[in-house]
N, C-alpha and C positions, 0 to 999 in steps of 0.2 A: 505173692507176696507173703510172707511168714510174718508171724507176730505173735505177741499174747497179749490178752486184755485183761488190764487192772492189775495189781501189785501183787495178789497171791502168787501168781507162777515163780515172780522173783523170787519173794521169800522161801518157795519150796525150793528152788535152787540152791540158795544159800544155805538153808537146812541141810540138804543134799550133801552139798559138797563138804557142810561142816561135820556131818557124821561119817563122811569117807577120811577126812584126814583125822578124824581121831581116832577111827577103827586102824588105821595102817601103824605099821612098825616104828617106832620113835626114830630109826635111821632114817625111813623113808618119809615121813612126815617132816624133818627137818630140811626143808627148802630154801634155806636162808633168809636172811634178815628183813627182806622186802617183799616176803610172800602174802600177808596182809593188805600190803598196800596194791600188791597187781590185782589180789582178788576184789578189794573195792574199785578198784578202776574197772574191771571187766563188769560188776555188778552195775555200776554208774552208764556203764555204755549200754548194757540191756536197758535199763530203764529209758535210756535217750531213745530207744529203737522201738519201744513199746508201742503198740496199737491200743489207743484209749479211746474211751467213749468221752466226749466233752460233758455230758450230764449223766451221771450215775443213776438218776431217778427216772428217766427212760431209756426202754430197751431199744434194741437195733438189732436188724436184721438183713444180710445182706442176701437178696435172690435174683434169678434171672435163667435166663435160656441162651444158648447159641445155637443157632439153625441154620444151616446151608444146604444147597441143594445143585443138582445138575440137571438143566433144561434141554431137553432135545425137542425143537420144533420145528415145523413145517407150515408156511404162511401161503401156501399154494405156488410161488415163485423161489425161494429160498428154502434150504433145510440147513440148521446150525444147531450150536451146541453153547450155551453158556454156564459158568459156575456162579451163583448167586446167593445172597442172603434172601431168604423165603419172606417175604413182606407179610403172608399170611398169618406167621407168627414169628415177626421179625427178631433177631439177636439184640438182646437187650439187658439191661443189669437195674436194679433199684433198692432203694433201703426203704424199710418200714419198722414201724415202732408203737409203743403205746407206754401209758405212764397211767399209774392207781392214783385215782383221786379220792377216793373213800367210799363205801358201801358199794352201790353197782355202778359207780360213775366211773368211766375211764376218759381219757385224750390220746392224740395220738396223731402220726402223719404217714403221708406216704410221698417218695420222690422217686421218679422212673425215667431213665434213659434209652433211647432208641439208638441201634447203629444203622445208618441208612446207607452205607457202601454198598453199592451192587445191588438196593434192594430192588427185588423182581417186579416189582408193581410201576417201577420208573422205567425200565428198560424197553428197547423196541429193535427194529431191525439194524440201526444205526449205532445204537448205543449199548455196549455190552457191562458198563462197570458204573454208569451214573456219576460219575466223576467230578460234574459241573454241577452238582445240587446246590441251588441258592443257599438251600438251609444248613448246609454243611454236614460232615460226618456223623453228628449227634443230634439229637432232637427230644426234646423233653415232651413225653409221653403223660406225666402225671406229676402234680406238685399239690398236695393239698393236705388239710389238717382237719381233723374230725373230734367230736364230743358225743360219747357214745352213753346209752344207760340200757341194762338188760332189758328193762320192762316197758321204756320208752322209745328205744329206736337210737338212730344215729344221724346225727347232722354233720355233713361235710361241707367244707368253703376254699375254694380254688379251683386249678384245673383237674376234673375228674370226669367219671363218665356221665355221660346225660342218663336220664332214667331211661332213655328208649335205647341207648347204645347197646348193642350185643344181643337185643331181645330175641334175636334169633340164634343165638348159641346158649345163653346161660340154662337154660333148662333143659340142655340135649339132655337124653338119659345116659351117653357116654361122654363124661369130661374130656378125656384124651382125643375124643374122634374131632374135636372142635379144632384144636390146635393142628391138625393135618388137612383136613379139606372139609368144607363146608358149603352150604347153599351158596355163599356170597364170594368163592375163591374163582377170580379167572385170573389164570396166571398168565395171562398175555394183556391185561389192561392197556398197557401204554403203546402196544403195536398197532402199526398202520393198517389201517384196511386195504385190503389188496383187488384191483378190479379184473374181472376174467376179460374187459374190454382189450388188456393191452397185455395177454400171457406172456409172460417170461422176459418180460422186460422191467427190471429193475430200475432203469434210469426213469423211466416214468414216474416212479413211485418216488423217486429222490425230487424229482422234479415238482411232484405235487406236494411232498413235507417242506421243501424250502421255498417254494416259489407260490402255494396256492394254500398253504394252511392246511395240508391234509389231514383227516380226521383218523379217530385213532377207535378201537373199541368202546374205551371207556366211554365214548359220545355217544353209542347206541344202548347204553346196558347200565345209566346211572338216573338216580332221582334228583330232584331239584335242589335239593339244599345242600348237597356237599360234592365234592368229585370221588368219593368211594363208591365203589360200586354196587348196585343194586341194594342187597339185603341190608349191608352193614350203611344205611342212608345216615345214621347219626354216628356222632364219635365223640372224644372227649372236649369239653367246653369248660371255660370260668363261669362255675356257677356256685350258689347255693343248693345243695340237695339233701333232701330227707328220706331215709331208708327204715321201715316199721321193723320191727322184729317178728319173727317167723311166728305165724298162728296157724297150727294144724296145716302145715307144709306151704301156706301162703305169705307172701311178703309184697311191699307195695313202695312204690320210688316214686318222687314228684323233686322237680326243680326249676330253677328259674336264673336266667343269666345272659350276659352278652347281649345287651342292649334288646331286649324284649323276644325271646327265644324262652319257650316253656315246654315242659315235658312232663308225662307221668307215665307209669306203666305197673303191671300186676303179673305178677309171677308165682308158679306153683311147683313143687318138685316134691313126691312122695316115693318112698321106698318101702314096699313089703316084702313077705317071704317070696313070692312067685313073681309079681310085678313091679317094674319102675314105671314112675308116670313123670311127664315133666310139660309144662306148656307155660305160653306166656302171650301177653298183650302190651301194646305200647302208641301212644301217640306222641306226637312233637308239633308245634305250631311257631313258624319262624314271622315274626312282624319286624325283624330288624332290616332297615332298605339297604346296610352293607352286606348280608349273603348274597354269596355268589359275585360279590364285586358289585352290587347294584349301587346308587348313591340316593341319599335322600339331599333335602337342600336345593339350592337352584340349579339347572333350572327347571327341578321337578318336584315344585312344593307340594303340589297336590299327591304326589305319589305314595302309596300304600303298600309295603311288602305284605303278601299273604299265601305263605307256603303251609301246606298241611300234610301231614305224612302219618300212616299206621304201618305196622309190622307186628308180626307175632309168629309163633311155631308151636306145634305140639309132637311129643314123640313118646314111643312106650318101648320097653324091654322085657322080654319073656325070659326070667333069668335061668329057670332051667335047661333051655335051649339055647339062651343065647342070641336069639333072633331079635331083630328090632328094626323099627320104623319112624321113618322123620317127615313132617309137612312143615315147609316156612310159606310165609308170604310177605309181600310189601307192597305198598300203596303210595303214591305220592300225586299231588296235585297242585296246580298255581294258580291261585285266587287273588291275584295283585289287581290293585283298585282302578288300573288303568289299562288300554288295549295297546299298550306300546310294543309287547311281547305278541302281537297279532302277526300271523304269517305274512312273509312281504309281498307273496303274490294273491294268495288266498283269502288273507283278512282274518283268519278263523285262529281262536284261540287255541294255546297249546292242549295237545291230548294230556290225559291223565297216565301215568304209568303204573303199570301192574304188572308183578313178577310174581312166582311160584315155583318150589322145587320140592319133590317127592325125592326122599332115598330111603334105603333099607339094606340090612345085612346079618351078620351074624359076627358075635364076638365069643372066643373062647379060650381056656389056656389049655392047648393041646400039648404043650411039653410046659418045662420049669421056669424057663425063662421069662415069661409072662403072657399077658395076652394077646392072641392073635386078632385082627378085626378084618374082616374082608365086607367090602359094600358097593355100590353103585348106587346110582340116581339120574335125575334127568330135570333140567331146570327152563324155564319157557320165560322169557323179560319181553313186553310188549311195551311200544314208546317210551322208552327209556332215553329220551333225549334232553334230558336236563342241562348239557352242555352248550344245546344251541337256543335255550328259551330267556335266560337273563335278561330282563330288557335293557339295560344301562351299559352292559360292561363293552358295549361296541364290536369284539368281534365278528360275531355272526348275530346282527342286530334282525328281526323277524325270521329266526331259523334260517337264514341264508347261505350256502355254502358258495364260496367263489369259485371262479373257474378252474379247473384243474385240483380242488380239494379232494376230489376222487380220481383218479387218473384215467383219461380217457375221455370226459365228461367237460368240455370244454367250455362250457356256459354256466352262469350264476344260477343255482336252483334253488328251490326251498326245500326244506327238509319237514315231511307232514306226519311220518311214524316210522316205525322200527320194528324189527323183531329177532332177538338174538337166542337161541337155543343151545342148549348143552347138554350132553348126557358123558358119562363118567364112569371111571371105575377104579378103586382102589383097594391097597393093602396096607397094613399098619401092624408092626412087632413091636411090643413093649419088653424091654430088657431091665425089669424091675431094680436088678442089684446094682444097674449103674445108671438108676434114672434117664433111660436112653431108649429113643425110638426108632425105627428105622422102616421108612415107607417109601411107597412109590405108587403113581398114579396116573391116570391117562384121561385126557379130556380131547373131546370133537367138540368144536364149535362152529356153528353156521350164522352168519349175519345177513341180515336184510335190511335196506332202506329205503324207505319212499318218497320219490321226490317229483317235484314238478318244475315245469320252467314258467316265463313269465305269462306264457298264454294258459297257463294253468291246465296243462297235457302232463300227462305221467311220461316221467324220465326212465328208461332203462338203466337200472344199475347193478348189473349181476356182480357179485363178489365171489372170493375165493373162500373155502372152509380153512379152519385151522386146526390142526392137530398137533399135541404136545404130551409129551411124557415128562416126569420129574420124579427123580429119585433122592431122596434125602436121607438126612440124620439132624436129629434135634435132644438136645440133651439139657437138664434141667441142674440147676444149683441152687 
């Protein structure tokens, strides 16, 4: 869509036409008696189609990105390829603006919408476009207002980042890298686990999915408070958040909202002649009975939710060489007041989730297009079974798995733990003149699940590895 903002452009158009007519020969300028009426009609038409700000006192900026990929995947049974909307940095657009109050005071807003059509985190072996997303094709990511002062910081109110959200991304020394692939990026989150007990039999996987509620990779690699994978355990919430000014590279966030969720974080980022360093740590506690679809009130009057999560990262860049390294970690524990989430067979409390990731590589401008980044890394997640331990949501009480939830295991079992490892390689090429990134990545993921039966004996559940290659293009506007 093309348009002009305000009335200055219309005035300039009229002035330019006037100069042109005045400079033309008299004979050519004599276009008939209704020339002025035609001109006024055209000016009125342009004014009617002009894009305007509703409030001239508040600025407005349109921004966003479009990010799509081709995903080649192999789950051990099937090999296929999808064209997807990359959910790690989804296609989105937003509006943000600010207004001057006086002195060092400003106010403003942010509204951001996400495109969820064919979002990669929602796709699996049977769904390649996510056409039946109950949330629809568009989703509100941000909707908040703020009041800020250069000396005292910024207060936000609305749907915004929790202070813990993106704690393992915000302080990375390479800003562009975290939009391509980072510690929490599992490109197969919703894919179903494939058992080695029934090799080559996709019908068994289908039966598991529709008959026994088959489990997915996200069920083995998540925290307790959200369905997001691993390191991105926090998210955007309806909160009141305060952000301090930056002091010598440090800044701090604290927030509260959504019926007893509070969060705090500390971040640091500093750029010297030779080195660039970033680090952050955050904590979040949930005492909201509704988290993970739990429920307060009858018949659980005495139930008290208590989920606690930590996460952080540290990264360093040696600027002359372009070499960099990053370490991220996350920890999630369930300290609910009752034992209704104890194992259905062993009666034990849910294990604590812990995950860590280490990565490193090189970033150099080898040609005039922009920076080239090459890197790799390794991720380990232990006991990320948050999807099984919500005490009241009913689907898997006591961390139970129904028969055939994993193809080839025809009995009810209890999940006692899990481990998911991932190693990866990637390359990103920035094209600065077009605000464009071209990138390619490879991930090899190995899942393991620990199961016991009603006699508390270990159940053998060997699972297939998962390999994937994704090739993407991302453009900012």
